[in-house]
C-alpha positions in Angstrom: -1.7 -11.8 5.3 0.9 -13.5 7.5 -1.3 -13.2 10.6 -4.1 -15.2 8.8 -1.8 -18.2 7.9 -1.4 -21.0 10.4 -2.9 -18.7 13.1 -2.5 -21.4 15.8 -2.1 -18.7 18.5 -5.6 -17.4 18.0 -8.9 -18.8 19.4 -12.5 -18.0 18.3 -15.4 -18.7 20.7 -18.8 -18.3 19.2 -20.9 -18.0 22.3 -24.3 -18.3 20.5 -23.2 -21.6 19.1 -21.1 -22.8 22.0 -18.3 -23.4 19.5 -14.6 -22.8 20.1 -12.2 -23.0 17.2 -8.4 -22.9 17.2 -6.9 -22.7 13.7 -4.8 -25.6 12.6 -1.4 -25.3 10.9 -1.9 -24.7 7.2 -5.2 -23.1 7.5 -5.7 -19.6 6.1 -8.3 -17.4 7.7 -10.4 -15.3 5.5 -10.1 -12.8 8.3 -8.5 -12.8 11.8 -11.2 -10.4 13.0 -13.5 -11.6 15.7 -16.9 -10.5 14.8 -20.5 -11.8 14.9 -22.4 -10.0 12.1 -22.7 -7.1 14.6 -22.5 -5.7 11.9 -19.0 -6.8 10.9 -19.3 -10.3 9.3 -17.8 -13.4 10.9 -15.1 -14.5 8.4 -13.0 -16.6 10.9 -13.2 -19.6 8.6 -11.0 -21.2 6.0 -12.4 -20.5 2.5 -10.8 -22.7 -0.2 -11.0 -20.0 -2.8 -9.6 -17.2 -0.6 -6.9 -19.5 0.6 -5.9 -20.4 -3.0 -5.7 -16.7 -3.8 -3.5 -16.1 -0.8 -1.4 -19.1 -1.8 -0.8 -17.7 -5.2 0.4 -14.4 -3.6 3.1 -16.1 -1.5 6.0 -15.4 -4.0 5.0 -11.7 -3.8 5.0 -12.0 0.0 8.5 -13.4 0.0 9.7 -10.7 -2.4 8.2 -8.1 -0.1 10.0 -9.5 3.0 13.2 -11.0 1.6 14.7 -11.5 5.1 15.4 -15.2 6.0 12.9 -15.5 8.8 9.8 -14.4 6.8 10.8 -16.5 3.8 11.2 -19.5 6.1 7.7 -18.9 7.4 6.2 -18.7 3.9 7.9 -21.8 2.7 6.7 -23.8 5.8 3.2 -22.3 5.2 3.1 -24.0 1.8 4.0 -27.3 3.3 1.5 -27.0 6.0 -1.2 -25.8 3.7 -0.8 -28.8 1.4 -1.1 -31.1 4.4 -4.1 -29.2 5.8 -5.8 -29.3 2.3 -5.2 -33.0 2.0 -6.8 -33.6 5.4 -9.9 -31.5 4.8 -10.5 -33.1 1.4 -9.8 -36.7 2.4 -12.3 -38.8 0.4 -12.3 -41.5 3.1 -13.4 -39.0 5.8 -17.1 -38.9 6.8 -19.2 -36.1 8.0 -20.8 -36.3 11.4 -24.3 -38.0 11.7 -25.7 -34.9 13.4 -24.6 -31.3 14.0 -22.7 -31.3 17.3 -23.7 -27.7 18.0 -27.4 -28.8 18.4 -26.6 -29.5 22.1 -24.8 -26.2 22.7 -26.5 -23.5 20.5 -28.9 -21.1 22.0 -32.4 -20.8 20.6 -31.6 -17.7 18.6 -28.7 -19.4 16.8 -30.4 -22.8 16.1 -31.9 -21.6 12.8 -28.3 -21.0 11.5 -27.2 -24.6 12.2 -26.4 -26.7 9.2 -28.9 -29.6 8.8 -27.9 -33.0 10.0 -28.5 -34.6 6.6 -26.1 -32.3 4.8 -23.3 -33.1 7.3 -24.0 -36.9 7.2 -23.8 -36.8 3.4 -20.2 -35.5 3.4 -17.6 -37.8 2.0 -15.7 -38.6 -1.2 -15.5 -35.7 -3.6 -18.3 -33.8 -1.7 -15.6 -32.4 0.5 -14.2 -30.5 -2.4 -17.5 -28.9 -3.2 -17.4 -27.3 0.3 -16.7 -23.5 -0.1 -15.2 -23.3 3.4 -14.5 -25.3 6.6 -13.8 -24.5 10.2 -10.3 -23.2 10.8 -9.4 -26.2 12.8 -10.2 -28.4 9.8 -13.6 -29.6 11.0 -16.6 -29.3 8.7 -18.6 -26.1 8.4 -21.4 -26.4 10.9 -23.3 -23.3 9.8 -25.8 -22.9 7.0 -24.0 -21.4 4.0 -24.1 -21.2 0.2 -23.0 -24.4 -1.5 -21.8 -26.2 -3.6 -19.0 -24.2 -5.1 -16.4 -25.6 -7.6 -13.9 -22.7 -7.9 -11.7 -23.4 -4.9 -10.0 -26.7 -6.0 -9.4 -25.4 -9.5 -7.7 -22.2 -8.1 -5.7 -24.2 -5.6 -4.4 -26.7 -8.2 -3.4 -23.9 -10.5 -1.6 -22.0 -7.7 0.3 -25.1 -6.6 1.4 -26.0 -10.1 2.7 -22.5 -10.6 4.3 -22.5 -7.1 6.0 -25.8 -8.0 8.0 -24.0 -10.7 9.4 -21.6 -8.0 9.9 -23.5 -4.8 10.6 -27.1 -3.8 8.0 -26.9 -1.0 5.2 -27.1 -3.6 6.7 -30.2 -5.2 6.9 -33.8 -3.9 4.4 -36.6 -3.3 2.0 -34.7 -1.1 1.7 -31.8 -3.5 1.3 -34.1 -6.4 -1.5 -36.0 -4.5 -3.4 -32.8 -3.8 -3.0 -31.4 -7.3 -4.3 -34.7 -8.8 -7.2 -34.7 -6.4 -8.2 -31.1 -7.2 -7.8 -31.7 -10.9 -9.9 -34.9 -10.9 -12.6 -33.0 -9.1 -12.4 -30.1 -11.5 -12.6 -32.5 -14.4 -15.7 -34.1 -12.9 -17.4 -30.7 -12.3 -16.2 -28.8 -15.3 -19.0 -26.7 -16.7 -21.6 -27.8 -14.1 -23.8 -25.1 -12.5 -22.9 -24.1 -8.9 -22.9 -21.0 -6.8 -20.5 -18.3 -8.1 -17.6 -16.7 -6.1 -20.0 -14.3 -4.4 -21.9 -17.2 -3.0 -25.4 -16.1 -4.0 -28.2 -18.0 -5.6 -29.1 -19.3 -8.1 -26.6 -21.9 -9.1 -25.3 -21.1 -12.6 -22.2 -21.4 -14.9 -20.4 -18.2 -13.8 -17.6 -17.0 -16.0 -15.3 -16.8 -12.9 -15.7 -20.5 -12.1 -15.5 -21.6 -15.7 -12.3 -19.6 -16.4 -10.7 -20.9 -13.1 -11.6 -24.5 -14.2 -10.3 -24.0 -17.7 -7.0 -22.5 -16.3 -6.5 -25.4 -13.9 -7.3 -28.1 -16.5 -5.1 -26.6 -19.2 -2.2 -26.1 -16.8 -2.7 -29.6 -15.4 -2.7 -31.1 -18.9 0.7 -29.7 -19.6 2.0 -30.4 -16.1 0.9 -34.0 -16.0 0.7 -34.9 -19.7 -3.0 -36.0 -19.3 -5.0 -36.0 -22.5 -8.3 -36.1 -20.6 -7.5 -32.8 -18.9 -6.6 -31.2 -22.3 -9.8 -32.4 -23.9 -11.9 -31.0 -21.0 -10.0 -27.7 -21.1 -10.9 -27.4 -24.9 -14.5 -28.2 -24.2 -14.6 -25.6 -21.5 -13.1 -23.0 -23.8 -15.9 -23.6 -26.2 -18.4 -23.3 -23.4 -17.0 -20.1 -22.1 -17.3 -18.6 -25.6 -21.0 -18.7 -25.1 -20.6 -16.0 -22.4 -19.5 -13.4 -25.0 -21.7 -10.4 -24.4 -23.3 -8.8 -27.5 -24.0 -5.6 -25.6 -20.7 -4.6 -24.2 -18.4 -6.7 -26.3 -16.9 -8.2 -23.1 -17.7 -11.4 -21.1 -21.1 -11.8 -19.4 -21.3 -12.7 -15.7 -22.4 -16.3 -16.6 -23.8 -18.3 -19.4 -27.3 -17.8 -17.9 -26.9 -14.0 -17.5 -28.9 -11.6 -19.6 -27.0 -9.6 -22.2 -25.2 -6.7 -20.7 -24.8 -8.3 -17.3 -21.2 -7.9 -16.3 -19.4 -8.9 -13.0 -15.9 -7.9 -11.8 -15.3 -11.5 -10.7 -14.8 -12.4 -14.4 -11.8 -10.0 -14.5 -10.5 -11.4 -11.2 -10.5 -14.9 -12.8 -8.6 -13.6 -15.8 -6.1 -12.1 -13.4 -5.6 -15.3 -11.5 -5.0 -17.2 -14.8 -2.5 -14.5 -15.8 -2.4 -15.5 -19.5 -1.0 -13.2 -22.1 -2.1 -15.2 -25.2 -5.3 -16.8 -26.3 -9.0 -15.8 -25.8 -8.6 -15.6 -22.0 -5.5 -13.4 -22.0 -5.6 -10.2 -20.1 -4.4 -8.5 -23.3 -7.2 -10.0 -25.4 -9.7 -7.5 -26.7 -12.7 -9.1 -24.9 -10.8 -9.0 -21.6 -9.9 -5.3 -22.0 -13.4 -4.5 -23.1 -14.9 -6.2 -20.0 -12.5 -4.1 -17.8 -13.4 -0.8 -19.5 -17.1 -1.4 -19.3 -17.0 -2.2 -15.6 -14.8 0.8 -14.9 -17.2 3.0 -16.7 -20.2 1.4 -14.8 -18.7 1.9 -11.3 -17.4 5.4 -12.1 -21.0 6.5 -12.5 -22.6 4.2 -9.9 -20.8 5.3 -6.7 -21.0 8.8 -5.3 -17.4 8.6 -3.9 -16.1 8.3 -7.5 -17.1 11.8 -8.5 -14.1 13.7 -9.6 -11.7 10.8 -9.4 -9.2 10.0 -12.2 -10.0 6.3 -11.7 -12.9 4.7 -9.9 -13.2 2.5 -6.8 -14.6 -0.7 -8.2 -17.3 -3.0 -6.9 -18.7 -6.4 -7.8 -21.7 -5.9 -10.0 -24.3 -3.2 -10.6 -27.1 -4.7 -8.4 -24.9 -5.7 -5.5 -26.6 -5.0 -2.1 -24.3 -6.8 0.3 -23.6 -4.2 3.1 -25.2 -1.7 0.9 -23.4 -2.5 -2.3 -20.0 -0.9 -2.2 -16.5 -0.8 -3.8 -14.4 -3.7 -2.9 -10.6 -3.5 -2.2 -9.8 -6.9 -3.8 -11.6 -5.8 -6.9 -10.0 -2.4 -7.3 -6.6 -4.0 -6.6 -7.3 -6.9 -9.0 -8.0 -4.4 -11.8 -4.8 -2.5 -10.9 -2.9 -5.7 -11.2 -4.5 -6.4 -14.6 -3.5 -3.0 -16.0 0.0 -3.4 -14.7 0.3 -6.9 -16.3 -1.0 -5.5 -19.6 1.5 -2.7 -19.4 4.3 -5.1 -18.8 3.3 -7.2 -21.8 2.6 -4.5 -24.2 4.6 -1.5 -23.1 1.5 0.7 -23.2 2.1 3.7 -21.0 -1.6 4.4 -20.6 -2.1 1.0 -19.0 0.6 1.7 -16.4 -0.9 5.1 -15.7 -4.4 3.6 -15.3 -3.0 1.0 -12.8 -1.2 3.8 -10.9 -4.5 5.8 -10.7 -6.3 2.7 -9.3 -3.6 2.2 -6.7 -3.9 5.8 -5.7 -7.6 5.2 -5.1 -6.7 2.3 -2.8 -4.1 4.4 -1.0 -6.7 7.2 -0.5 -9.4 4.8 0.9 -7.2 2.5 3.0 -7.4 3.2 6.7 -4.4 3.7 9.0 -2.7 0.5 10.0 -1.8 -2.7 8.1 -5.2 -4.1 7.6 -7.1 -3.6 4.4 -10.9 -3.9 4.6 -13.2 -5.7 2.3 -15.2 -2.7 1.2 -15.4 1.1 1.3 -18.7 2.9 1.8 -20.0 3.9 -1.6 -20.7 7.5 -0.4 -18.2 8.3 2.3 -15.3 5.9 1.5 -15.3 4.7 5.1 -14.2 1.1 5.7 -17.1 -1.3 5.6 -18.0 -4.9 6.1 -15.0 -6.9 7.2 -12.3 -4.5 8.4 -9.4 -6.8 7.8 -9.7 -9.2 4.8 -6.9 -11.6 3.9 -8.0 -11.5 0.2 -7.5 -7.7 0.2 -3.9 -8.3 1.6 -3.2 -10.9 -1.1 -4.6 -8.7 -3.8 -2.4 -5.8 -2.7 0.7 -8.0 -2.7 -0.1 -9.3 -6.2 -0.7 -5.8 -7.5 2.5 -4.5 -6.0 4.4 -7.4 -7.6 2.8 -6.7 -11.0 3.8 -3.0 -10.6 7.5 -4.1 -10.1 7.3 -6.2 -13.2 5.8 -3.4 -15.2 8.5 -1.0 -14.0 11.2 -3.5 -14.9 9.9 -3.9 -18.4 9.8 -0.1 -19.2 
């Protein structure tokens, strides 16, 4: 994960676009891999959501490397990330009138250029609806799925929680960014958008709704703002409509058909990390959602035959790179089980988390990069071969394991 943060020593030249990017301090690459959908995807961008998940894992990163030099790196990373995030979301900033790559892109790449009108319309809160930007802080110049409303909510929640642990996440700049993210989350709470997997149609996904609720509820307590508390209460009532009559868990979205589950819902509950209330990891509906998804994927993927615990994917109909188990998902479920074990003392929950971590250990390739996916039949690394989200999910799961062990 450290290689993806403030990776100012790297450079990415996209020959087909005629576009060279050098990451800015504070940016967090979704992947440091240089690829061009050949077939490995090009994730050399700063995703607000992925970066927020990495930001939340920084305390675990510090605990994993307690020496002074790494800790100083991570503390500076928080400062730089706040400044970078303020710059890319500056409401007074305007998008370019036309896509600058129109003059450099080859004919084969022109269909992937973002339309001029989209770029020219950028300004104000529209920057916060951008799922990603160029790693140098410039606007995303490629066609992509948008808008998305989860990133600012996750970032605000991560910064509020970090502020309780380190002075680098406090102060005027952090307060300005948190307020900006919360105001945007308040304005967009409950509105349809693309979900975390960035696929049409726009809808009210449980992942985004839970992330928004968590940020607003935290923000209300942090800032003493009644408007945030009222919005959080309204969202809680809205999310209740995603209760699934088939599984007894949470449906993928308010619009989803009964019985439609998505692992992203559990990942949102993990990021919120609550241990009381309807969105607690220990709540019956949360645990039922997890159990139903684990049963689903145990039978869906051939590589899971004979395993004590399954490698987990996103949803039943996933076809991205063939529809495979995802490392961030399997690790997120392991973290959830560890956190439930720490809160309840249930040995079976700890054992389940250990079995899921053993799956990850068995599928992880040699080296210190964790891929995005594992092939559903062979278990071979698939899609992005070094995903920052996977690294952050591993650190968070390992920290949850330590907490569970300490509570035994």
